[in-house]
C-alpha positions, 0 to 999 in steps of 0.5 A: 500499500501507498503512502497517502500525501497530506492532501489524501489525509486532509480530504480523509478527515474532511469527509469524515468530519462532514460524513459524521456531522450528517450521523450527528444530525442523524443522532440528533434527531432520533434523541431529540424525538425520543428524549421529549416523547417519551418518559425514558432517561438518557441512556434508551434515548442516546443508545438507539440515537447511536446505534441509528447514526453508527449505522449510517457513519460506518456505510458512507466513511467505507465507501467515500472517506476510506474507499474501501473494498474490504470484508465489510463483516471483518469491518463491521466487527471491528467498529463494534468492537469499538463501540463495546468500548464506547457506549458504556462509557459514554452510557455511564458518563452522559447517565451521571452528568444528566443525573447530575443536572447537566443539560442533556444535550450538552453531554450529547454534543460533547459525547458526539465530538469525543466519538468523532476524533477516536472513532477516526483514528480508530477507524483509520489506522486500525479497522481499514488501515490495510483497505484504504483505496480499494474500491472501484471509487478509489480506482476510477479517481473519484 
């Protein structure tokens, strides 16, 4: 695999951020609907919103950001591993902070920022490390 240029790296970061923003919109919408229309506590609203967001983000970033033709179930299993650590931690701190009086949306957006940074690094250097720029989109230069 050839080493990526600084421009390619910046492009990946930009795409990841933009797709993560779209996933954040989905997460916020799902969270808001559940938070405002159900009597549920923070954590079930957060978990369902997170799952919707992760599926959206994984699909877009695999195809367009990392341009991976790698094995989808293996990549998804690696991302699942990330969320096996991130989800309990972020659910715990989110529930603790909101129970302590911190605004739910402030906690949600802070958690989303932590997620964006840690997941980019995890995806780039672990999940898609060996399959960067291997799909048809990469081969055709788009």
